C-alpha positions, 0 to 999 in steps of 0.5 A: 500499499502507498504511503497516501492511500495509508494517509487515505485510510487512516482519515476514513478511520478517523471518520469512523472514531467521529461517527460512532463517538457521535451515535454512542454518545461516547469518547473512545480512548486510544492511549496507544493510537495517542502515544504516537502521535500521528493524525490523518493530517500529519502527511509529513510523517512515515507511510510506518509511521502512519501504518501504525497509527492505522492499526493503533485506531482501528484496535482501539475503536474494534476493542471500544465497540466490542466492549460496548456489545458485551454490554445487557441490552435494555429494552424500553417500551414505547 
């Protein structure tokens, strides 16, 4: 995968995170991702940096989604 493609994927994952946080009304904490200090707009960072950021962001998002799906479901009567 080319660096430009990784940056695009990184940007898409950041949008997924924003959408998920909006829909779930939560804030997702990604310690590993935050420690990397690589944002989708960090075009000066290396291809490897963006690859690491993509994996960290994807891992953080899926971990949070799995944790949320393990919570008991509450039903409300309409």
